[in-house]
N, C-alpha and C positions, 0 to 999 in steps of 0.2 A: 504494500500500500504506500503510495507516494503522497507527500504533503508539500504545500507551498505556504510558507509563513511570511507575512508582511509585518515588519516591525515599524511602529510609529511613535513610540514613547521617547521623550527626551533622555539624554544621557544618564542623569542621576537616577531617575526612576527606573530606567531600563536595567542598569547594572544591579540595582537592588532587587529587582524582580526576576532576574534571569533564572534562578533556581526553580521558582514556582512555574514560570512559563515553560521551561524545558520539560519538567515532569508532566505537565498537562499536554504539551505538544506530542510527546511520545505515545499518548493514547490514540492519536489520529494518524501517525506516520510510523509504519513498521519496517519498511524497506529503505526508503530514502526520503530526505527532506531538503528542500531548497529554501534559503532564507534571503529575503531582500529588505534592505533598510530604506524606508520611504521618508519623504519630507513632510509628513502629516503633522509633525510637531509645530508647524506654523500656527496651528490652532491653539497652542499653549501660550502662556504669558510671554510677553516680549523679552523679559529678562532672562528667560531660560535659553540654554544653548540649542540652536537648531542643528540638525544633522549636517547641513551643508557647510557649517563652520567648524566642525570637529577637527581638532589637530590630529596628527597621526597617532600620538600617544593615546588619545581617547579611543580612536578606532581600534588600535591594537588591543587595548584592555577589553573592549567589548568582544572582539573576535576571539581572543584567547579564552575569555570566560564562557562564551557560547560553545566553542569546540570542546573545551575542558568539561563543561557540564554535561553535554550530550554524550561524551565518551564514557562518563561515569554512570549515567542513568541508563543509557541504551548503547552499549559498545558495538552492537551489530548494525546500528542505523548508520547509513551513509549520508552524513550531513554535508551540505555544500553551501557556503555563503557566497552570494553574488556580490561582487565588489563595487558595482556601479554606484550604489547608494553611499558607500563609504568614501568614494572619490568625488563626491559632490554632484553626481548625476542620479536623478531619481527615476529615470526611465529604465524599465526592465529590458535587457537585451532579448531579441527575438530568438526563442529556443523552444522547439517542439517538445522537448523533454519537460518543460515547465507546465504542461497541462496536467494538473494534479488530480488525485482522487479526492483530496480534502484541501480546501482553502482555509488557512488559519490567519488570524490577526491577533496581535498581542492584546490590544484593548480598543474598544470601539464605542463611539457615541453616535447620535444621529447625524451630526455635522460631518464627522469623519467618514461615516458610511456613505454619505452623498458624494463626498470628494473622491473616495476610493472607488465607488461604483463607476464614476465618470472616467477615472484614470485607467482602471484595470477591468474594463467591461468584458474583455475576452475571457477573463477568469471568473468574474462575477456572474457571467451568463450561465456558467456551469451549475452553480449552487450558491446558497447563502454562506457567508464565511462563518467559521467557528471562532468565537471569541475565547481566548485563553485566560484572561485576567478580568476579575470583576471590578466594579466601581470601588468597592471597599478595599480591594487589594491596592489599587492605585492611590486612593485617598490616604490610606495609612502610610503608604510609601512616600507620598508627597510631604507629609508632616516631617518624616525623618530626613528627607532630602533638604527641606528648607532649614532644618535645624543644623545640618552640616554646613550649609552655606559655601562660600568660596567658589572658585572656578578651576578649570582644568589647566594646570601649568604644563608647559612643553619643556621637559627636561631631556628629551632624547633628540636624536638627529631627525629633523623634520624635512630634510632635503629630499626633493624628488628628482629622479635621474631619467635620462633618455634610454640608456642601455645598462642593464644589470645582468648578473650571472649568479648561478648557484650550482651545486653539485651534490650527488648522493646516489644511493642505491635505489631509493623509491620503490622498494619491494612491498607489495601488499599495503597500499597507501593507508595511513592512519591519521588521526587528528593532529599529531605532531608535525607530519608532513604538511598538512593543510594550513596550519598556523604559519609555518615558515614561508610557504608559497604566498599566503595572503599578505604577510608582512612585506614580501618582495613586491607584490602587485600594488600595495599602497604607495610604494616609492618609485613606481615605474610608469613612464609615459609612453614608451615606444616598443622596446624590444627586450625580451626576457630569454636569456640563453641558459639551458640546463644541461650539464654533463651527467650522463647516466653511467655509473660505475659498472664495469664488466670485466671479464677475463681475470687477470691476476689480482685485480683489486678486490675480488670477491673471495679469494682463497681462505682468508682468516675470519670470514664472517661466520657467526653461529648458524649451524644447519645450512651451509652454503648450497648443498644439492637441492634444497627446497626453494631457493630463490628462483623466481619466475624468469623465463628467457627475456633478454633485454628488449626484444621486439614487443613483447607483451607489456612490459613495464612502460615503455615509451608510449604505446597506444593508450594505456590506462591513464597515464599522466596527461597526455594530450587532451583526452576527453574531459578530464577534471578541470584543467586550466581553461579550456574553451567555455566550460560552464561558468567558471568563476569570473572571467574577464575576457570576452571575445574581442575587445578593442585593442588588445596587445598582440604583437607578433611574437610567436614562440618558436624558438629554435632548440629542438631536443636532439641530442646525439650521444651515441655510446662513447665512453672513454676508457682507455686501458692504462693511462698514466695519471698521477695525482692532480695535474693541472688541467689537462684537456684544453678546451677553447679559452679558458680564463688566463692561460699563460701566453697567449699569442695574439689576441684580438685587441687592436689599439682603440676600438670604439667603446670598449667597456669602461664604466665609471664606478661601479659599486659591486661588491660581492656580499651576499647574505649567507650567514653561517649560524650554526647553533653553538652553544657553549662547548659541546662535544667536538665540534669540527673547527674551532677557532684557530688551532695551530695550522690547519690546512689553509685558512685564509691568509695567514702570515707567510706560509710557504709560497703561495701564489704570488704575493707581492715581491718576495725575494727573487723569484724566477723572473718576474716582469722587469725588475730593476736590472738584472743581469742581461736582459734583452733590450734595454733602453726603452721600455714602455712605461706609460704613466702608471702611477700607483692607484690602486682601487680603494675607495672608502670601504671599510669593513663594518657591516651592521650585524650585531650579534643578537640572536633571539634566545630567550631562556628556554630550557627544556621543560617539558610538561610531565608531571608525575602521572603514573598509571595507577589509578585507584583500584583496579581489578587484578593486579598482578598477584602471582603466587610466589612462594619463597624462592623458587629457582629462576624467576624472571627478573629483568632489569627494572629498576625503580621508575625509569622514565618510559613514556610511550615509545615503543620501538618495534621495528619489523622483526627483530630477533624473537621477541616475545610472541608476536603473531605466528611466526613459523613454529615455535615450540607448541603453541596451542593446536597446531595441525597434527601433531604426533598422535597416532592411534585413531584418527578420524578417517573417513572415506574421502579420498582426494578426487576420485573419478568413479563414475558408475561402472560396475563390472560389465564386461562384454559377454553376454550370455548367448551369443549367436554361434558359439563353437560346437553346438549340438551335443554338449555333455548332458548326461542324465542329471536331473535336479538333486538326486540324493544318491550317495552322500555328497555333501557340498565340499568341494576340494579347494584348499588354499595352499598356494605355493609360497613357502617361506625361504627367503634367500638373503645373502649379505656377504660382505668381504670377510677376510680372516680377522678373527678377534672382535667382530662387530656385536657379539652377544646373541647371535642367532640361536645357538643351542640352549642358552638360558631362557630365551623367550619361548622356545618350543617346550621346555619343561613347564613353564607357567601355563601355557595353553593345555598341556596334558593334565595339569592339576585341575583345570577348569572343566575337563571332560572330553577334550579333543583326542582323536586317535592320531598318533604320529608315525609317519613313515620316514625313516632315516636313510636317505639315498646313499650316504657314505657306506652304510652297512650293506645296502644292496650292491654297491660296487664291489665289496669284498666277496659277496656271493657270486657275482659275475666272473670273478677271476678264478674260482675254484676249479680244480682238475676235473675233467669230465664234462664241463660245460662247453657250449659252442664258442663262447667268447674265448675260453682258454685255448682251444684249438686254433682259432684265428690269430691270436697273439703269438703263439709259438711259431705258426707258419710265417707270420710277418717279420718277427724279430729273431727267430732262432732260439736254440737251447740256452744261450747266454743269459736269458732273462729268468731262468729257473734256478732255484736253490738246490741244495744237496738232496732234499726230499722230493723234488719234482714239482714243488709249488712255485707259482710266479712270485718272483722277488720284486715287489712294487718299487723298492728303492732303486734297484738296478734298472728297472724299466723307466723310472722317472729320470734317472741320470742320462739314459740313452736319448731321451727327447728334449732334455733341458736346453733351452736356448735355441732350439731349432723349431720354428713355427710349423714348417711343413711336416716334420715328423710328429709333432704334437697333434696337428690336425688329423693325421692318419690314425694316431692312437685313439683320439676322441671318436672318430668315425666308426671304429671297431667296438668301442666300449659303450658309448652312450645309447645306441639302439638296444643293447642287451639289458642295460639298467632300466630303460623305458619299459621293456617287456616285463621285467620283474615288478616294476612299479604298477603297471596295469593289473597284473595278477594279484598284487597285494591289495589294491583298491577293491577288486572284485571279492576278495576274501573278507575284507572288512565290511563290505555291503551285506554279505550273507550274515555276518555277526550283528548287524543292526546299527552300525556306526552312522551317525548323522553328519559329523564333521570330521574330515580327514585333513591333516596338515602335512604337506610334503616338504620336509626339511632338506634343501638341496643347495649347495654352494654354487653350482653351475646351472641352476634352474633356467635362467634366461639364455645363457650361451647354448645350452643343449635343446632349447625350445620346448622344454617340458612344461612350460607355462601354458602351452596349448591344451594340456590335460587338466587345467585348473580353472575354477570359476573366478578366483581372485589371486593377485600377487601381493604379498606383504614383504617389505624390504627393510632390512636393518642397516642403518648407516652409522658411520663413526668418523671423526676427523682423522686424517692420516697420522698425525703426530701421536694421538692416543692409541691408534691401532698398532703403530710401531712399538710403542712402550709396552703394550700388552703382549705382543708377540715375543718380544725380547724376554720379558718376565716369564712367560709361559714355556717357551722353547729353549731359553738360554742361548739364543743366537745373537749375532751382532745387529746393530741398527741397519747397516748396509744390506745385510741379507734379508732382513724384514722388509725393507723398502723395495728390494727387488721382487720379493714375493707379491707385494701389493700391486706393483706396477704391471705384473703379468695378469692381473685380474681385471674384470670389468670395473669401470669407475662408478662411484656412487651416484653421480648425476645421471649416468646412463641408466642405471637401475631404476632410479626414481621416476624417470620418464614413463616407465611401464608399470609403476606401482599403483595399487589401489589404496594401500595403507603403508605408512612409514613409521618405524620406531627408531629411537636413538638411546643407547645405554650409557651416554656420557656422564649422566648425573647419578644420583644415588639409587639404590635398589628400589625403594618405594616409588620413585618417580617413573622408573621403567615399568614397574607393575601397574601403575596408574594408566600408562599408555595402553598396555595390553587389555586392561579392564575396559577402557573406552572402546577399543575395537570389539571386544567380546560382547559388550552390552548392545552394540549395534546389531550384531548377529542375533541376539536374543529378541530385540525389537522386531526384526524381520522374520522371526519364527524359524530361523535356520537351526538354532540350538534350543534346548529346553531352558527353562528359567529358574534354575536353582539359585540360592543366595550365594553370590560370589562377592567377596570383599578383599580388601588389601591384605587381610590376615589369613586368607585361604591357604591351607598347607600346600607345600610343593613336594 
């Protein structure tokens, strides 16, 4: 459900009443809400500040309070503040997305209603507006505002620029992003350039494999900015170095940063000085606290926290067109070395899932007397056998190590045999009445065994932590651990094909919470029974 909110109250009343207004607005807007500041305050006493005369500081305070309040009360609501009213223009830009399900006004009397009807007839023709604040709300607030007295001082940089720049990841846009963008737009007359971090700049980000592709991030940001202020020319481009366009464009005059990225702003000016370019004014925006964070997430509103909240959730609808039987429901569980895959499989087993360990199936495929055994001996000769006639997997591994052609040959012989064993095991579990089967397989995607699964669940882990765990577990060198990881599919490639993602980087209970989130979705869909499953369920 979409809402369109027109704000008409003067500054002091508005800032005092934002909490009540936000709470009530959320009753009428569930998906997205557009907010426009109008000049209807001309109907107030002449001594009160009209919107058209607000300094940037006043606009900043209102914008920050609006975005901050909505992020606390309704974090899932996509709130977008239209900048025209805050920049002295009361006309709403023509935007087909502004045709709302509900038209909202902060406060309305007969005189304002007549004025607004004439001005916004295309919206008022749809239905009567919903008034969020009562006369009593406004009256009580006016007494407080008069008692406070004074005027808004301008203690910040009120300068407006032709060309400004910003940079960032802008992944899964949140209110902190919107505040920074709005602060930039308040100070921009002509062109706003934004460098979108990509490539090596993303490597140390929390849950980097879950960052959306740069093309998606640019498109999402473009749509948001055009909603906020279509009068500005936007230049959005991917960057793979810390400066991007801000380090080379002589037209730029200001860079807008957060407290967190202030050092980046100084680095840009250092680079520009080395290139004999003008210095940029650096405008710093305060970070916004995340009132809905958990103990593992950042205190500020951040994309990292948003990615963490995706763990255990369904990222894309399962593709059920592969003609698999509906029962048992088969989930492929995969991940790189030391990613916590086996531990998560154990949790799922404790909840009631049947587990098929493909590594154990691989051992069966190598047994003497199997077709796979015969094919391997024929392909590689008796040198791969030990003194008892069994296949020496270490010797076989050494034979193909570092030779992709030989490795591909080995896989072409072994993987089909494991798949056959897998299908037989699923059929056996079906006879036993299993409802949910989890296929634990390190090479699930490489071997295309995911075609036998209804869903793919992927375990990811930063490479540095994976290296540490491998060294600790296997007693090997960091170099050897890194080589092992480099021979495997990258996490970002796995995530592209994942329906659910887990990460065991944090403590045990947080990983279990992710698995519970995924399990409860299966319960809601009727895929598994609904016994009481808690964080304290035994493993």
